[in-house]
PDB file of N, CA, C and O in Angstrom:
ATOM      1  N   MET A   1      -6.131 -10.507 -10.884  1.00  0.00           N
ATOM      2  CA  MET A   1      -5.772  -9.435  -9.992  1.00  0.00           C
ATOM      3  C   MET A   1      -4.557  -8.692 -10.520  1.00  0.00           C
ATOM      4  O   MET A   1      -4.541  -7.462 -10.524  1.00  0.00           O
ATOM      5  N   HIS A   2      -3.540  -9.418 -10.966  1.00  0.00           N
ATOM      6  CA  HIS A   2      -2.324  -8.753 -11.454  1.00  0.00           C
ATOM      7  C   HIS A   2      -2.604  -7.926 -12.705  1.00  0.00           C
ATOM      8  O   HIS A   2      -2.075  -6.825 -12.858  1.00  0.00           O
ATOM      9  N   GLN A   3      -3.434  -8.457 -13.596  1.00  0.00           N
ATOM     10  CA  GLN A   3      -3.799  -7.691 -14.791  1.00  0.00           C
ATOM     11  C   GLN A   3      -4.568  -6.437 -14.394  1.00  0.00           C
ATOM     12  O   GLN A   3      -4.358  -5.371 -14.973  1.00  0.00           O
ATOM     13  N   TRP A   4      -5.452  -6.556 -13.415  1.00  0.00           N
ATOM     14  CA  TRP A   4      -6.251  -5.416 -12.961  1.00  0.00           C
ATOM     15  C   TRP A   4      -5.345  -4.337 -12.385  1.00  0.00           C
ATOM     16  O   TRP A   4      -5.467  -3.170 -12.757  1.00  0.00           O
ATOM     17  N   ILE A   5      -4.447  -4.703 -11.491  1.00  0.00           N
ATOM     18  CA  ILE A   5      -3.621  -3.699 -10.820  1.00  0.00           C
ATOM     19  C   ILE A   5      -2.594  -3.068 -11.763  1.00  0.00           C
ATOM     20  O   ILE A   5      -2.229  -1.904 -11.593  1.00  0.00           O
ATOM     21  N   ASP A   6      -2.128  -3.833 -12.757  1.00  0.00           N
ATOM     22  CA  ASP A   6      -1.103  -3.326 -13.671  1.00  0.00           C
ATOM     23  C   ASP A   6      -1.663  -2.782 -14.983  1.00  0.00           C
ATOM     24  O   ASP A   6      -0.898  -2.483 -15.900  1.00  0.00           O
ATOM     25  N   ASP A   7      -2.979  -2.651 -15.085  1.00  0.00           N
ATOM     26  CA  ASP A   7      -3.588  -2.072 -16.279  1.00  0.00           C
ATOM     27  C   ASP A   7      -2.983  -0.695 -16.528  1.00  0.00           C
ATOM     28  O   ASP A   7      -3.110   0.185 -15.676  1.00  0.00           O
ATOM     29  N   PRO A   8      -2.323  -0.481 -17.675  1.00  0.00           N
ATOM     30  CA  PRO A   8      -1.612   0.776 -17.921  1.00  0.00           C
ATOM     31  C   PRO A   8      -2.459   2.035 -17.732  1.00  0.00           C
ATOM     32  O   PRO A   8      -1.945   3.055 -17.273  1.00  0.00           O
ATOM     33  N   ALA A   9      -3.722   1.983 -18.071  1.00  0.00           N
ATOM     34  CA  ALA A   9      -4.572   3.168 -17.961  1.00  0.00           C
ATOM     35  C   ALA A   9      -4.871   3.539 -16.506  1.00  0.00           C
ATOM     36  O   ALA A   9      -5.227   4.681 -16.217  1.00  0.00           O
ATOM     37  N   ASN A  10      -4.727   2.585 -15.599  1.00  0.00           N
ATOM     38  CA  ASN A  10      -5.075   2.815 -14.192  1.00  0.00           C
ATOM     39  C   ASN A  10      -3.965   2.459 -13.215  1.00  0.00           C
ATOM     40  O   ASN A  10      -4.181   2.464 -12.003  1.00  0.00           O
ATOM     41  N   LYS A  11      -2.793   2.152 -13.726  1.00  0.00           N
ATOM     42  CA  LYS A  11      -1.723   1.603 -12.892  1.00  0.00           C
ATOM     43  C   LYS A  11      -1.351   2.506 -11.718  1.00  0.00           C
ATOM     44  O   LYS A  11      -1.245   2.027 -10.589  1.00  0.00           O
ATOM     45  N   ASN A  12      -1.155   3.778 -11.957  1.00  0.00           N
ATOM     46  CA  ASN A  12      -0.754   4.676 -10.865  1.00  0.00           C
ATOM     47  C   ASN A  12      -1.824   4.737  -9.780  1.00  0.00           C
ATOM     48  O   ASN A  12      -1.512   4.665  -8.591  1.00  0.00           O
ATOM     49  N   GLU A  13      -3.064   4.868 -10.182  1.00  0.00           N
ATOM     50  CA  GLU A  13      -4.158   4.941  -9.216  1.00  0.00           C
ATOM     51  C   GLU A  13      -4.277   3.638  -8.416  1.00  0.00           C
ATOM     52  O   GLU A  13      -4.544   3.665  -7.215  1.00  0.00           O
ATOM     53  N   ARG A  14      -4.083   2.525  -9.074  1.00  0.00           N
ATOM     54  CA  ARG A  14      -4.258   1.235  -8.418  1.00  0.00           C
ATOM     55  C   ARG A  14      -3.057   0.833  -7.566  1.00  0.00           C
ATOM     56  O   ARG A  14      -3.127  -0.130  -6.802  1.00  0.00           O
ATOM     57  N   HIS A  15      -1.962   1.566  -7.697  1.00  0.00           N
ATOM     58  CA  HIS A  15      -0.800   1.357  -6.829  1.00  0.00           C
ATOM     59  C   HIS A  15      -0.747   2.404  -5.710  1.00  0.00           C
ATOM     60  O   HIS A  15       0.246   2.484  -4.987  1.00  0.00           O
ATOM     61  N   ASP A  16      -1.777   3.182  -5.569  1.00  0.00           N
ATOM     62  CA  ASP A  16      -1.850   4.221  -4.535  1.00  0.00           C
ATOM     63  C   ASP A  16      -2.005   3.550  -3.168  1.00  0.00           C
ATOM     64  O   ASP A  16      -3.045   2.961  -2.874  1.00  0.00           O
ATOM     65  N   ILE A  17      -0.963   3.643  -2.337  1.00  0.00           N
ATOM     66  CA  ILE A  17      -0.997   2.937  -1.058  1.00  0.00           C
ATOM     67  C   ILE A  17      -2.008   3.521  -0.079  1.00  0.00           C
ATOM     68  O   ILE A  17      -2.369   2.863   0.897  1.00  0.00           O
ATOM     69  N   THR A  18      -2.466   4.735  -0.321  1.00  0.00           N
ATOM     70  CA  THR A  18      -3.481   5.307   0.566  1.00  0.00           C
ATOM     71  C   THR A  18      -4.841   4.633   0.373  1.00  0.00           C
ATOM     72  O   THR A  18      -5.741   4.786   1.198  1.00  0.00           O
ATOM     73  N   LYS A  19      -4.978   3.887  -0.726  1.00  0.00           N
ATOM     74  CA  LYS A  19      -6.243   3.209  -1.020  1.00  0.00           C
ATOM     75  C   LYS A  19      -6.237   1.733  -0.630  1.00  0.00           C
ATOM     76  O   LYS A  19      -7.186   1.008  -0.926  1.00  0.00           O
ATOM     77  N   ILE A  20      -5.172   1.290   0.032  1.00  0.00           N
ATOM     78  CA  ILE A  20      -5.064  -0.128   0.383  1.00  0.00           C
ATOM     79  C   ILE A  20      -6.264  -0.623   1.190  1.00  0.00           C
ATOM     80  O   ILE A  20      -6.825  -1.661   0.842  1.00  0.00           O
ATOM     81  N   PRO A  21      -6.681   0.069   2.248  1.00  0.00           N
ATOM     82  CA  PRO A  21      -7.810  -0.483   3.030  1.00  0.00           C
ATOM     83  C   PRO A  21      -9.073  -0.704   2.202  1.00  0.00           C
ATOM     84  O   PRO A  21      -9.714  -1.749   2.319  1.00  0.00           O
ATOM     85  N   ASP A  22      -9.432   0.259   1.377  1.00  0.00           N
ATOM     86  CA  ASP A  22     -10.649   0.127   0.565  1.00  0.00           C
ATOM     87  C   ASP A  22     -10.497  -0.942  -0.508  1.00  0.00           C
ATOM     88  O   ASP A  22     -11.411  -1.735  -0.734  1.00  0.00           O
ATOM     89  N   THR A  23      -9.344  -0.964  -1.169  1.00  0.00           N
ATOM     90  CA  THR A  23      -9.139  -1.930  -2.242  1.00  0.00           C
ATOM     91  C   THR A  23      -9.009  -3.348  -1.667  1.00  0.00           C
ATOM     92  O   THR A  23      -9.503  -4.309  -2.257  1.00  0.00           O
ATOM     93  N   PHE A  24      -8.348  -3.466  -0.526  1.00  0.00           N
ATOM     94  CA  PHE A  24      -8.256  -4.762   0.146  1.00  0.00           C
ATOM     95  C   PHE A  24      -9.658  -5.299   0.425  1.00  0.00           C
ATOM     96  O   PHE A  24      -9.953  -6.462   0.152  1.00  0.00           O
ATOM     97  N   GLN A  25     -10.506  -4.452   0.963  1.00  0.00           N
ATOM     98  CA  GLN A  25     -11.866  -4.878   1.303  1.00  0.00           C
ATOM     99  C   GLN A  25     -12.660  -5.255   0.048  1.00  0.00           C
ATOM    100  O   GLN A  25     -13.436  -6.211   0.058  1.00  0.00           O
ATOM    101  N   MET A  26     -12.457  -4.493  -1.027  1.00  0.00           N
ATOM    102  CA  MET A  26     -13.143  -4.799  -2.287  1.00  0.00           C
ATOM    103  C   MET A  26     -12.737  -6.182  -2.787  1.00  0.00           C
ATOM    104  O   MET A  26     -13.587  -6.975  -3.192  1.00  0.00           O
ATOM    105  N   PHE A  27     -11.424  -6.473  -2.759  1.00  0.00           N
ATOM    106  CA  PHE A  27     -10.960  -7.794  -3.201  1.00  0.00           C
ATOM    107  C   PHE A  27     -11.479  -8.888  -2.281  1.00  0.00           C
ATOM    108  O   PHE A  27     -11.889  -9.952  -2.747  1.00  0.00           O
ATOM    109  N   LYS A  28     -11.462  -8.633  -0.987  1.00  0.00           N
ATOM    110  CA  LYS A  28     -11.951  -9.624  -0.024  1.00  0.00           C
ATOM    111  C   LYS A  28     -13.426  -9.937  -0.248  1.00  0.00           C
ATOM    112  O   LYS A  28     -13.834 -11.099  -0.228  1.00  0.00           O
ATOM    113  N   ASP A  29     -14.220  -8.892  -0.462  1.00  0.00           N
ATOM    114  CA  ASP A  29     -15.656  -9.079  -0.684  1.00  0.00           C
ATOM    115  C   ASP A  29     -15.948  -9.830  -1.982  1.00  0.00           C
ATOM    116  O   ASP A  29     -16.825 -10.693  -2.021  1.00  0.00           O
ATOM    117  N   LYS A  30     -15.213  -9.500  -3.041  1.00  0.00           N
ATOM    118  CA  LYS A  30     -15.491 -10.091  -4.353  1.00  0.00           C
ATOM    119  C   LYS A  30     -14.829 -11.446  -4.565  1.00  0.00           C
ATOM    120  O   LYS A  30     -15.416 -12.344  -5.169  1.00  0.00           O
ATOM    121  N   TYR A  31     -13.581 -11.591  -4.056  1.00  0.00           N
ATOM    122  CA  TYR A  31     -12.795 -12.768  -4.418  1.00  0.00           C
ATOM    123  C   TYR A  31     -12.257 -13.566  -3.232  1.00  0.00           C
ATOM    124  O   TYR A  31     -11.685 -14.640  -3.416  1.00  0.00           O
ATOM    125  N   GLY A  32     -12.438 -13.049  -2.027  1.00  0.00           N
ATOM    126  CA  GLY A  32     -11.987 -13.775  -0.847  1.00  0.00           C
ATOM    127  C   GLY A  32     -10.697 -13.231  -0.253  1.00  0.00           C
ATOM    128  O   GLY A  32     -10.006 -12.401  -0.844  1.00  0.00           O
ATOM    129  N   GLU A  33     -10.407 -13.727   0.927  1.00  0.00           N
ATOM    130  CA  GLU A  33      -9.241 -13.286   1.703  1.00  0.00           C
ATOM    131  C   GLU A  33      -7.925 -13.488   0.960  1.00  0.00           C
ATOM    132  O   GLU A  33      -7.053 -12.620   0.993  1.00  0.00           O
ATOM    133  N   GLU A  34      -7.781 -14.619   0.295  1.00  0.00           N
ATOM    134  CA  GLU A  34      -6.527 -14.917  -0.401  1.00  0.00           C
ATOM    135  C   GLU A  34      -6.242 -13.892  -1.501  1.00  0.00           C
ATOM    136  O   GLU A  34      -5.105 -13.443  -1.648  1.00  0.00           O
ATOM    137  N   ALA A  35      -7.249 -13.528  -2.259  1.00  0.00           N
ATOM    138  CA  ALA A  35      -7.068 -12.530  -3.317  1.00  0.00           C
ATOM    139  C   ALA A  35      -6.702 -11.173  -2.724  1.00  0.00           C
ATOM    140  O   ALA A  35      -5.871 -10.457  -3.283  1.00  0.00           O
ATOM    141  N   ALA A  36      -7.309 -10.819  -1.613  1.00  0.00           N
ATOM    142  CA  ALA A  36      -7.004  -9.547  -0.966  1.00  0.00           C
ATOM    143  C   ALA A  36      -5.560  -9.531  -0.484  1.00  0.00           C
ATOM    144  O   ALA A  36      -4.864  -8.526  -0.624  1.00  0.00           O
ATOM    145  N   ARG A  37      -5.114 -10.643   0.081  1.00  0.00           N
ATOM    146  CA  ARG A  37      -3.720 -10.725   0.540  1.00  0.00           C
ATOM    147  C   ARG A  37      -2.748 -10.696  -0.640  1.00  0.00           C
ATOM    148  O   ARG A  37      -1.663 -10.121  -0.546  1.00  0.00           O
ATOM    149  N   GLU A  38      -3.140 -11.311  -1.732  1.00  0.00           N
ATOM    150  CA  GLU A  38      -2.302 -11.298  -2.934  1.00  0.00           C
ATOM    151  C   GLU A  38      -2.156  -9.867  -3.470  1.00  0.00           C
ATOM    152  O   GLU A  38      -1.086  -9.487  -3.945  1.00  0.00           O
ATOM    153  N   TYR A  39      -3.220  -9.089  -3.394  1.00  0.00           N
ATOM    154  CA  TYR A  39      -3.174  -7.676  -3.790  1.00  0.00           C
ATOM    155  C   TYR A  39      -2.134  -6.929  -2.961  1.00  0.00           C
ATOM    156  O   TYR A  39      -1.313  -6.196  -3.513  1.00  0.00           O
ATOM    157  N   VAL A  40      -2.162  -7.107  -1.648  1.00  0.00           N
ATOM    158  CA  VAL A  40      -1.206  -6.425  -0.773  1.00  0.00           C
ATOM    159  C   VAL A  40       0.211  -6.912  -1.054  1.00  0.00           C
ATOM    160  O   VAL A  40       1.149  -6.114  -1.066  1.00  0.00           O
ATOM    161  N   GLN A  41       0.376  -8.210  -1.280  1.00  0.00           N
ATOM    162  CA  GLN A  41       1.706  -8.744  -1.596  1.00  0.00           C
ATOM    163  C   GLN A  41       2.228  -8.172  -2.910  1.00  0.00           C
ATOM    164  O   GLN A  41       3.416  -7.874  -3.030  1.00  0.00           O
ATOM    165  N   HIS A  42       1.350  -8.021  -3.888  1.00  0.00           N
ATOM    166  CA  HIS A  42       1.730  -7.425  -5.172  1.00  0.00           C
ATOM    167  C   HIS A  42       2.269  -6.011  -4.956  1.00  0.00           C
ATOM    168  O   HIS A  42       3.317  -5.648  -5.490  1.00  0.00           O
ATOM    169  N   LEU A  43       1.542  -5.219  -4.169  1.00  0.00           N
ATOM    170  CA  LEU A  43       2.003  -3.861  -3.884  1.00  0.00           C
ATOM    171  C   LEU A  43       3.336  -3.876  -3.151  1.00  0.00           C
ATOM    172  O   LEU A  43       4.228  -3.088  -3.467  1.00  0.00           O
ATOM    173  N   SER A  44       3.476  -4.757  -2.186  1.00  0.00           N
ATOM    174  CA  SER A  44       4.723  -4.864  -1.430  1.00  0.00           C
ATOM    175  C   SER A  44       5.891  -5.200  -2.358  1.00  0.00           C
ATOM    176  O   SER A  44       6.955  -4.588  -2.269  1.00  0.00           O
ATOM    177  N   ASP A  45       5.692  -6.160  -3.234  1.00  0.00           N
ATOM    178  CA  ASP A  45       6.744  -6.534  -4.188  1.00  0.00           C
ATOM    179  C   ASP A  45       7.111  -5.373  -5.101  1.00  0.00           C
ATOM    180  O   ASP A  45       8.288  -5.135  -5.370  1.00  0.00           O
ATOM    181  N   ASP A  46       6.100  -4.651  -5.577  1.00  0.00           N
ATOM    182  CA  ASP A  46       6.353  -3.511  -6.457  1.00  0.00           C
ATOM    183  C   ASP A  46       7.108  -2.395  -5.721  1.00  0.00           C
ATOM    184  O   ASP A  46       8.013  -1.780  -6.284  1.00  0.00           O
ATOM    185  N   ILE A  47       6.737  -2.139  -4.476  1.00  0.00           N
ATOM    186  CA  ILE A  47       7.411  -1.104  -3.689  1.00  0.00           C
ATOM    187  C   ILE A  47       8.871  -1.483  -3.474  1.00  0.00           C
ATOM    188  O   ILE A  47       9.764  -0.659  -3.669  1.00  0.00           O
ATOM    189  N   LYS A  48       9.114  -2.715  -3.076  1.00  0.00           N
ATOM    190  CA  LYS A  48      10.493  -3.175  -2.869  1.00  0.00           C
ATOM    191  C   LYS A  48      11.299  -3.057  -4.156  1.00  0.00           C
ATOM    192  O   LYS A  48      12.440  -2.596  -4.141  1.00  0.00           O
ATOM    193  N   GLY A  49      10.706  -3.471  -5.262  1.00  0.00           N
ATOM    194  CA  GLY A  49      11.403  -3.393  -6.544  1.00  0.00           C
ATOM    195  C   GLY A  49      11.736  -1.967  -6.928  1.00  0.00           C
ATOM    196  O   GLY A  49      12.847  -1.684  -7.376  1.00  0.00           O
ATOM    197  N   ARG A  50      10.782  -1.069  -6.758  1.00  0.00           N
ATOM    198  CA  ARG A  50      10.986   0.333  -7.114  1.00  0.00           C
ATOM    199  C   ARG A  50      12.088   0.959  -6.258  1.00  0.00           C
ATOM    200  O   ARG A  50      12.978   1.630  -6.781  1.00  0.00           O
ATOM    201  N   PHE A  51      12.027   0.737  -4.942  1.00  0.00           N
ATOM    202  CA  PHE A  51      13.015   1.342  -4.067  1.00  0.00           C
ATOM    203  C   PHE A  51      14.387   0.694  -4.204  1.00  0.00           C
ATOM    204  O   PHE A  51      15.400   1.361  -3.995  1.00  0.00           O
ATOM    205  N   ASN A  52      14.444  -0.577  -4.547  1.00  0.00           N
ATOM    206  CA  ASN A  52      15.741  -1.197  -4.811  1.00  0.00           C
ATOM    207  C   ASN A  52      16.421  -0.535  -5.999  1.00  0.00           C
ATOM    208  O   ASN A  52      17.635  -0.332  -5.981  1.00  0.00           O
ATOM    209  N   HIS A  53      15.655  -0.195  -7.033  1.00  0.00           N
ATOM    210  CA  HIS A  53      16.222   0.508  -8.183  1.00  0.00           C
ATOM    211  C   HIS A  53      16.711   1.898  -7.774  1.00  0.00           C
ATOM    212  O   HIS A  53      17.776   2.333  -8.212  1.00  0.00           O
ATOM    213  N   VAL A  54      15.956   2.582  -6.956  1.00  0.00           N
ATOM    214  CA  VAL A  54      16.354   3.914  -6.483  1.00  0.00           C
ATOM    215  C   VAL A  54      17.658   3.816  -5.699  1.00  0.00           C
ATOM    216  O   VAL A  54      18.563   4.625  -5.899  1.00  0.00           O
ATOM    217  N   LEU A  55      17.760   2.837  -4.815  1.00  0.00           N
ATOM    218  CA  LEU A  55      18.968   2.674  -4.013  1.00  0.00           C
ATOM    219  C   LEU A  55      20.178   2.309  -4.872  1.00  0.00           C
ATOM    220  O   LEU A  55      21.285   2.788  -4.627  1.00  0.00           O
ATOM    221  N   GLU A  56      19.965   1.463  -5.876  1.00  0.00           N
ATOM    222  CA  GLU A  56      21.059   1.110  -6.788  1.00  0.00           C
ATOM    223  C   GLU A  56      21.548   2.339  -7.536  1.00  0.00           C
ATOM    224  O   GLU A  56      22.753   2.559  -7.653  1.00  0.00           O
ATOM    225  N   ASP A  57      20.619   3.140  -8.042  1.00  0.00           N
ATOM    226  CA  ASP A  57      20.990   4.357  -8.762  1.00  0.00           C
ATOM    227  C   ASP A  57      21.712   5.334  -7.842  1.00  0.00           C
ATOM    228  O   ASP A  57      22.700   5.952  -8.239  1.00  0.00           O
ATOM    229  N   LEU A  58      21.222   5.473  -6.622  1.00  0.00           N
ATOM    230  CA  LEU A  58      21.854   6.375  -5.660  1.00  0.00           C
ATOM    231  C   LEU A  58      23.272   5.921  -5.347  1.00  0.00           C
ATOM    232  O   LEU A  58      24.190   6.738  -5.283  1.00  0.00           O
ATOM    233  N   SER A  59      23.451   4.630  -5.155  1.00  0.00           N
ATOM    234  CA  SER A  59      24.771   4.090  -4.859  1.00  0.00           C
ATOM    235  C   SER A  59      25.754   4.386  -5.988  1.00  0.00           C
ATOM    236  O   SER A  59      26.892   4.784  -5.739  1.00  0.00           O
ATOM    237  N   LYS A  60      25.314   4.192  -7.225  1.00  0.00           N
ATOM    238  CA  LYS A  60      26.159   4.478  -8.384  1.00  0.00           C
ATOM    239  C   LYS A  60      26.480   5.967  -8.462  1.00  0.00           C
ATOM    240  O   LYS A  60      27.623   6.344  -8.722  1.00  0.00           O
ATOM    241  N   ASP A  61      25.482   6.811  -8.238  1.00  0.00           N
ATOM    242  CA  ASP A  61      25.696   8.258  -8.287  1.00  0.00           C
ATOM    243  C   ASP A  61      26.642   8.717  -7.185  1.00  0.00           C
ATOM    244  O   ASP A  61      27.486   9.582  -7.420  1.00  0.00           O
ATOM    245  N   MET A  62      26.515   8.157  -5.996  1.00  0.00           N
ATOM    246  CA  MET A  62      27.404   8.516  -4.890  1.00  0.00           C
ATOM    247  C   MET A  62      28.838   8.095  -5.202  1.00  0.00           C
ATOM    248  O   MET A  62      29.769   8.863  -4.960  1.00  0.00           O
ATOM    249  N   ALA A  63      29.027   6.896  -5.730  1.00  0.00           N
ATOM    250  CA  ALA A  63      30.364   6.423  -6.087  1.00  0.00           C
ATOM    251  C   ALA A  63      30.975   7.321  -7.148  1.00  0.00           C
ATOM    252  O   ALA A  63      32.160   7.648  -7.093  1.00  0.00           O
ATOM    253  N   SER A  64      30.160   7.715  -8.108  1.00  0.00           N
ATOM    254  CA  SER A  64      30.640   8.611  -9.155  1.00  0.00           C
ATOM    255  C   SER A  64      31.034   9.966  -8.591  1.00  0.00           C
ATOM    256  O   SER A  64      32.072  10.512  -8.963  1.00  0.00           O
ATOM    257  N   ALA A  65      30.227  10.511  -7.706  1.00  0.00           N
ATOM    258  CA  ALA A  65      30.519  11.811  -7.098  1.00  0.00           C
ATOM    259  C   ALA A  65      31.778  11.740  -6.245  1.00  0.00           C
ATOM    260  O   ALA A  65      32.602  12.654  -6.280  1.00  0.00           O
ATOM    261  N   ILE A  66      31.934  10.666  -5.479  1.00  0.00           N
ATOM    262  CA  ILE A  66      33.127  10.503  -4.648  1.00  0.00           C
ATOM    263  C   ILE A  66      34.366  10.406  -5.521  1.00  0.00           C
ATOM    264  O   ILE A  66      35.395  11.012  -5.222  1.00  0.00           O
ATOM    265  N   SER A  67      34.266   9.650  -6.592  1.00  0.00           N
ATOM    266  CA  SER A  67      35.382   9.512  -7.527  1.00  0.00           C
ATOM    267  C   SER A  67      35.705  10.851  -8.189  1.00  0.00           C
ATOM    268  O   SER A  67      36.872  11.217  -8.325  1.00  0.00           O
ATOM    269  N   TYR A  68      34.688  11.560  -8.591  1.00  0.00           N
ATOM    270  CA  TYR A  68      34.851  12.867  -9.247  1.00  0.00           C
ATOM    271  C   TYR A  68      35.609  13.846  -8.369  1.00  0.00           C
ATOM    272  O   TYR A  68      36.469  14.587  -8.846  1.00  0.00           O
ATOM    273  N   PHE A  69      35.287  13.844  -7.087  1.00  0.00           N
ATOM    274  CA  PHE A  69      35.911  14.784  -6.182  1.00  0.00           C
ATOM    275  C   PHE A  69      37.206  14.248  -5.576  1.00  0.00           C
ATOM    276  O   PHE A  69      37.751  14.839  -4.644  1.00  0.00           O
ATOM    277  N   GLY A  70      37.701  13.120  -6.109  1.00  0.00           N
ATOM    278  CA  GLY A  70      39.019  12.606  -5.743  1.00  0.00           C
ATOM    279  C   GLY A  70      39.110  11.953  -4.389  1.00  0.00           C
ATOM    280  O   GLY A  70      40.209  11.805  -3.853  1.00  0.00           O
ATOM    281  N   SER A  71      38.016  11.566  -3.830  1.00  0.00           N
ATOM    282  CA  SER A  71      38.041  10.969  -2.495  1.00  0.00           C
ATOM    283  C   SER A  71      38.229   9.459  -2.527  1.00  0.00           C
ATOM    284  O   SER A  71      38.378   8.833  -1.478  1.00  0.00           O
ATOM    285  N   LYS A  72      38.223   8.887  -3.682  1.00  0.00           N
ATOM    286  CA  LYS A  72      38.355   7.435  -3.767  1.00  0.00           C
ATOM    287  C   LYS A  72      39.267   7.035  -4.878  1.00  0.00           C
ATOM    288  O   LYS A  72      39.492   5.844  -5.094  1.00  0.00           O
TER     289      LYS A  72
END
C-alpha cells in the first residue's frame, strides 16, 4: 500500500483527499478493512508532516520579520 500511494509517477493523484471515499472502498474490497484504514492513516500522517513543515517555516519567517522590523 505504501509503495502504491508513494509511487512518484502517481503520488500527487494518490494523495488527493477528495478521492478518499473511492480509494478507501477500493482498498477495502481488494485487501480488507485493515488495509483501507492503513491508507487513511498514511494520508493523515503525510498531511500532518506537510503542515508541520509549513508551520515551522512560517514561524521562522515571522521571527525573522519581527527581528527585521526591530520589534524583538
